N, C-alpha and C positions, 0 to 999 in steps of 0.2 A: 504493500499499499504505500502510495507516494506521501512523503513528509508534507503536512499541511502548510509549514512554512515555506517550503520549496515551491509548492503549488501557489501559494500567495504571491511569492516573489516573481513567479512567471507571469502572473496576471497584472503586475505593476505597470501602469500606463507609461508609455514612452512620450514625455512631454514635449519633445522635439517635434514629433509628427503633429502633436496637438497644436503647437504654435504654427506650423506650416498650414495646418487646416484653417486656423483662425485668420492667417494672412490671406489665403484664397478667399475665405468669407468677406474679410474687410475689402479686398480688391474688387469683389462683386458688388458690394454695397457702394463703394466710391463710385464705380462705373455707373450704377443705377442713379446715383446722386447727379452725376454729370450729365446723363441723358435726361434726367427730369428738369435740369436748368435750361435745356435747349427748348425753345418754343416752336414746336413743329405744327404747321397747319396744313392739312391735307385737303386736296380738292378733286372733285371727280365730275367730268362732263359726259353727259349723254344726250346724243343728237337723235332726232326723229325727223325724217324727211316727209314733207307734206306734198302727195302727189296730186296735182290738180285734175289730171286726166288718167283714167283707168286704161290698162292695156288690154283687158278682156272686152269681147265684143258686147257683153251685157253690162259692162261698167257704166255708171253714170258720170257725165262730164261736169266737173265743178270749177267755176271760174274764181280764181283768187286775185285780188287787186291790191298792189302796193303803190301808194301815191299815184292811183289812177291808171296804173300799168300792170298787165299781167305778170303775176309772180311765177316764173318757170322753175325756180329752185329755192323754195321756201322751207326752212328747217326750224323746228323747235329745239331749244337746248335747255336741259336741266342741269345746273351746277350745284353741287353739294360742297360746302366747305365746312370742315371739322376741326376743332383745336384738340389736336392729339396729346398735347403737353399737359403737365400737372400744374400749370400756372395760368392765371387768368390774363387776358389781353385787354388793355383799355385803349380807346381812341385809335383805331385802325382803319385805314383806308384800303379797299381792295379794288384793284384795276382790272377790268376784263377786257381783253384785247381780241378782236376777231381778225384773222388775216383777210387781206384783200384777195378776190373781189367782193367778199361778202360785207354786207352793211348790216347795222342793227336796226331793225323795225320797231321793237319795244323791248324793254327790259325792266323786271321789278325783282325786288329781293325782300327777305325777311327772315328772322330768327325762327327756328322750328317750335320753340316753346313759347312764342309770342305772336299775337295777331297784328302786331305793329309793323307796318311797312318800312323798310329802311330807305334813307333818303341819299341823294346823291351828294358827293363831298362838296364843300365849298369852293375848292379849287376847280372842280369839273363845271360846277354851275357858272362860276366866273368866266370860263372858257366858252361855254354855250352862249352866255350873255354877249360876249365879244363877237361871236359869229353872227348872232341875230342883229347886232348893230351894224354890220358889214352891208354894204349896198347890195340888193338881191342880184344884181346884174354880174357881180364879180364874187358873189360869195362861195359858190362851188369851187373855185379855183384856189382858195386859200388854204394853207396847211393846217389851220385850225378847223376848218370844215372836214378835212379828211380825217383828222384826229376825232372829231366829235361823232362822225358816222359809224366809226369802227371801235369806239371805246365807250365804256361807262365805268365810272369810279363811284362805289358806295361807301358811306361812312358808317362804322360800327362803333357805338360808344362803348361797348364792351362785347367780347367774345370769350366767355368763361371756359375753364378747363372742361373737355368733354361736350361742349355745347355745339350745335350744327346750325348754320345758316344756309338757307336755299334761295337760289336765284333762277329765274325763267327769262330766257331771251327768245325772240323771234328774229332771225336772220335770213337775209335774201341775197341771191346772186343772180346777175344777168345771164350767166351761163349754166345750162341744165346739168352740166357733167361735173361741176365743181363740188369739192367736198369740203365742208367748214372745219376750221382749226381755230382753237381758242386758247388763250394763254392767261392765267391768273397771276398777278404780281402785287407786291406791297413794299413801300418804301419804309415801313416801320422797322425800326433797329432792333436786332435780336430776334426777328421773326423770319422763319424759313418756310417758303411755300413749296409744297411736295405735291406732284401729280400722281394720282392714284389710279388704278384700273376701275372699271365700272362697279365691280362687285368687291368690296373691301370691308374688313372689320377694323374700326378704329381702336387704338389702345384703350382697354378699360383700366383705368387708374384704380378704381376700388379693388378689382381683382388683383392687381400687382400687389397691393397693400396686404391683402388677405393671404396671398402667396408667400410673401416675405415673413409675415407673423407665423405662419406654420413652417416654412422652410428654414428659417434661421435656427430654431431649436434643433431640428432635425439634422442640420448640417453640423452642429456643435456635438450632437450625440455620435454622428458618424465619425467625426475626428477621433473622439475619445474611443469608440468602437475599433476603429482602424488600429489604434496605438496597442491594442490588446492581442493583435493577430500574429506578432512575431515575424512579420515581414522584413526584408531588409531596410535599412534606414532610407535610402534614396526611393524604393518602391512606396514605402509607408508614407513618406512625405508627399509623393506625387499623388497617391490615391486620397490622402486626407486633403490636400489643396483642391483636388477635382470635386470632392463633396462640397467644399465651401463655395466653388465657383458655380455648382449646380443647386445652390440653395434654393433659387428661385424655381427651377423645374420641380424639385421636390415639392415645394409649396402647391404649385399649379396642379400636379398629379393628385395629391391628396385632397385638394380643395374640389377638384373634378370628381374624385370618388365619393366624396361626402354629398355633393349635389345628386350623383347618380342614386345613392343609397337612399336619400330623401324622397326622390321621384318613386323609387320602387316601394318604399313603405308607405 
């Protein structure tokens, strides 16, 4: 029978591996904090062509006029803007630019959780006023006119973390074969606009917090458990550090398992 003292000595934790595991956990938390400080705003654009004339013999013919002229290439454009960061954004102007030859027929916007419509920015309204003040005979030849017909800039007093803003545009092109392209930009310091595919899931900040609350204790227990395995010091340190770096993954997995059990029960 093994000596109890010898057995206890063999189970003595290797504090070096625990320290390495803690370093990995700390690096993961620091990286999460750095990402949280970045203000990332994602936008997604979905176009839908409006076909005035059906191709089938039984299709009805619908005439669509834009400024009293037939619209041969009219599109609706739904743009969704999401604050994916963990920080609120105040006083941000969003500029929507449609590439030539498309021009904007109409554009509106609003916050998903509010029925209040968003207004155009003060700078854009001043540009529009300047264009309207230009004599009508030369108005369409000015650079300001070209800017106004292809751009809209909306002002948001606030776009809170996880909040969504929706914008709807009608754009038209004189050529029936053109495809519309839009870009969303901002001059707000510290804000990065990111284009996303049509189907995306924005970062759930609440889920990240829950994952860390669960994952951090699991990562610490992992590091202590690895120190009892008797692995070579280098291997032990690497495994312990890997557990610290994967603390968030542990948390997400356990949180998903808890949600699944609740649904089953």
